[in-house]
C-alpha positions in Angstrom: 29.7 90.0 -31.1 27.8 93.1 -32.1 26.5 95.3 -29.2 22.9 94.8 -30.6 23.2 91.0 -30.5 24.7 91.1 -27.0 21.8 93.2 -25.7 19.3 90.9 -27.4 20.9 87.9 -25.7 20.8 89.5 -22.3 17.2 90.5 -22.8 16.3 86.9 -23.7 18.0 85.5 -20.6 16.3 88.0 -18.3 12.8 87.6 -19.9 12.7 83.9 -20.1 11.6 83.3 -16.5 8.9 86.0 -16.9 7.7 84.5 -20.1 7.5 81.1 -18.5 5.6 82.4 -15.6 3.1 84.3 -17.7 2.5 81.3 -19.9 1.4 79.3 -16.9 4.5 77.5 -16.0 3.6 75.1 -13.1 5.4 75.0 -9.7 6.3 71.4 -9.0 6.4 69.8 -5.5 7.5 66.5 -4.2 8.2 64.5 -1.1 10.2 61.5 0.0 9.4 59.4 3.1 11.5 57.0 5.0 10.0 55.0 7.9 10.6 52.0 10.1 7.9 50.4 12.2 8.3 48.7 15.6 4.9 46.9 15.3 5.8 45.5 11.9 9.1 44.3 13.2 7.7 42.6 16.3 4.5 41.2 14.7 5.4 40.5 11.0 2.6 38.0 10.5 -0.5 40.0 10.7 -2.8 37.0 10.5 -1.3 35.4 13.6 -3.0 36.3 16.9 -1.0 38.5 19.2 -0.3 36.7 22.5 -1.1 38.5 25.7 2.1 39.8 27.4 3.1 38.3 30.7 4.0 40.1 33.9 7.4 41.6 33.7 9.9 40.6 36.3 12.4 43.4 36.5 15.7 42.4 38.2 17.4 45.6 39.4 19.7 47.0 38.3 18.7 46.3 34.7 20.9 45.4 31.8 19.5 47.5 28.9 19.9 47.1 25.2 19.4 49.8 22.5 18.8 49.0 18.9 17.4 50.5 15.7 14.4 48.8 14.2 15.6 47.5 10.8 14.3 49.0 7.5 14.4 47.8 4.0 17.7 47.8 2.2 19.9 46.3 5.0 18.9 48.7 7.7 20.5 51.9 6.5 17.4 52.8 4.5 13.8 52.9 5.7 10.8 52.3 3.4 11.3 55.1 0.9 8.2 56.6 -0.8 9.5 58.8 -3.6 7.4 61.6 -5.0 9.9 64.0 -6.3 9.9 65.1 -9.9 12.5 63.5 -12.1 15.2 66.2 -11.6 15.2 65.6 -7.9 17.7 63.1 -6.4 16.3 59.6 -6.0 18.0 58.8 -2.7 19.2 61.6 -0.5 18.5 59.8 2.8 21.2 57.7 4.5 21.0 56.9 8.2 24.5 55.3 8.4 25.5 52.8 11.1 27.9 55.5 12.4 25.0 57.9 12.8 22.8 55.2 14.5 25.6 54.4 17.0 26.0 58.1 17.8 22.3 58.5 18.4 22.1 55.3 20.5 25.1 56.5 22.5 23.2 59.7 23.4 20.3 57.6 24.7 22.8 55.3 26.6 24.5 58.3 28.2 21.2 59.4 29.5 20.2 56.0 30.9 23.5 55.7 32.7 22.5 58.4 35.3 19.8 56.1 36.7 20.9 53.8 39.6 18.5 51.1 38.5 20.5 50.6 35.2 23.5 48.4 35.6 24.8 48.3 32.0 23.8 49.5 28.5 24.5 47.5 25.3 24.4 49.1 21.8 23.1 46.4 19.5 24.6 46.6 15.9 22.1 46.9 13.0 23.4 43.6 11.5 21.9 41.7 14.4 18.3 42.8 13.5 16.5 41.8 10.3 13.1 42.6 8.9 10.4 40.7 10.7 12.8 39.3 13.3 10.1 39.5 15.9 10.6 38.5 19.6 12.4 35.4 18.4 15.3 37.6 17.4 15.1 39.6 20.6 15.3 36.3 22.6 18.5 35.6 20.7 19.9 39.0 21.5 18.9 38.5 25.1 20.8 35.3 25.3 23.9 36.6 23.5 24.2 40.0 25.2 22.5 39.3 28.5 20.1 42.2 28.2 16.8 42.2 30.2 15.1 45.2 28.6 15.5 46.6 25.1 14.8 50.1 23.7 13.7 49.7 20.0 14.2 53.0 18.2 12.1 53.6 15.1 12.0 56.6 12.8 9.7 58.4 10.4 11.2 61.1 8.3 9.5 62.9 5.3 11.1 65.7 3.2 9.1 68.1 1.1 10.5 70.1 -1.7 8.7 73.0 -3.4 10.0 74.5 -6.6 9.2 78.2 -5.9 8.9 81.1 -8.2 12.6 81.8 -7.7 13.3 78.5 -9.5 12.2 80.1 -12.7 15.6 81.8 -12.8 17.1 78.4 -13.5 16.6 79.3 -17.1 19.9 81.1 -16.7 23.1 79.1 -16.1 24.0 81.3 -13.1 20.6 80.9 -11.5 21.1 77.1 -11.0 24.1 77.7 -8.8 23.2 81.0 -7.0 19.5 81.3 -6.5 18.0 79.2 -3.7 14.7 78.5 -5.3 14.1 75.1 -3.8 12.2 75.3 -0.5 12.7 72.2 1.7 10.9 71.0 4.8 12.1 68.0 6.8 9.8 66.5 9.5 11.4 63.8 11.6 10.2 61.6 14.5 12.3 59.2 16.5 10.4 56.8 18.9 12.0 54.7 21.6 9.7 51.8 22.6 11.1 50.0 25.7 10.2 46.3 26.1 10.8 43.7 28.7 12.0 40.9 26.3 11.0 37.8 28.4 7.4 38.9 29.1 6.9 40.6 25.7 5.4 43.6 27.5 6.1 47.2 26.4 7.1 49.2 29.5 6.9 52.7 28.0 7.7 54.7 25.0 9.2 58.1 24.3 8.9 60.0 21.0 10.9 63.0 19.8 10.1 65.2 16.9 11.7 68.0 14.9 11.0 70.3 11.9 13.7 71.7 9.8 13.2 74.4 7.1 15.8 75.0 4.5 16.4 76.1 0.9 18.8 75.1 -1.8 19.8 75.6 -5.4 19.3 72.8 -8.0 23.1 72.3 -8.0 23.3 71.5 -4.2 19.8 70.1 -3.6 21.0 66.6 -2.7 23.7 67.9 -0.4 21.3 70.2 1.4 18.6 67.5 1.8 21.2 65.2 3.4 22.2 68.0 5.8 18.6 68.7 6.7 18.0 65.0 7.2 21.0 64.7 9.5 19.9 67.8 11.4 16.4 66.4 11.8 17.6 63.2 13.4 19.9 65.1 15.8 17.2 67.5 16.9 14.5 64.7 17.3 17.0 62.7 19.3 17.3 65.5 21.8 13.5 65.8 22.0 13.2 62.1 22.5 15.8 62.1 25.3 13.9 64.9 27.0 10.7 62.9 26.9 12.6 59.8 28.2 13.0 61.6 31.6 9.2 62.2 31.8 8.2 58.7 30.7 10.7 57.1 33.0 9.4 59.1 36.0 5.8 58.0 35.1 6.9 54.4 34.7 8.6 54.3 38.1 5.4 55.6 39.7 3.3 53.2 37.8 5.4 50.2 39.0 4.8 51.4 42.6 1.1 51.9 42.1 0.5 48.6 40.2 2.4 45.8 42.0 0.2 43.2 40.3 1.3 44.3 36.9 5.0 44.5 37.5 7.4 42.5 39.8 10.6 44.1 40.9 13.5 42.1 42.3 16.4 43.9 43.9 
């Protein structure tokens, strides 16, 4: 190749992003949301009247169950709302059963330090289905002998902005080197604790996290998965911290409101 032709090729590669920018090249954005909802699970028939919960009879020490609220797609996926442009991966979110068990175990380890908890049961995702409602919880109570259950739901949304650096993707090297994709991952985990027999929610403890990251087009899916995993890990820690506070409040509430709660030791 002649030296003049080589210089021309290099000049074209370098100037392409600038030309695209100056010609009004748009900066694309997108988001993907995955969510499970405790209310939707417990009350799937919105037209049916919601029965008034009874008075919880808490037999201490408690046998506590922990389970993830099921989502669409067999429980590993929540309700995904895809808004990415077409070059973005369609499904980068996977909350595997292994990850769920690990998160539930963190909550269980925290509960174990309380003397009013006798035993903790991790309920597999296969035992909960969409719209299972309290009928399903009654079955879990009969099978596992749990008195109280902590239903863990999640809400995670990931935003991707194609920044100005992404214009360098016109070059082959840019797609593998330049981190032009700016990613934000917002996650919330929420543990709603119910007395199964009375249908009454005892308390709830949310946890949140915000993860900022960046990626190249070549490793966008991999980075989004890593950010998703980090988001769940951090929000679980936040949720467990809030559990302490909510448990303390609940114990005081039980003492102050003997007509609302009955405790048997």
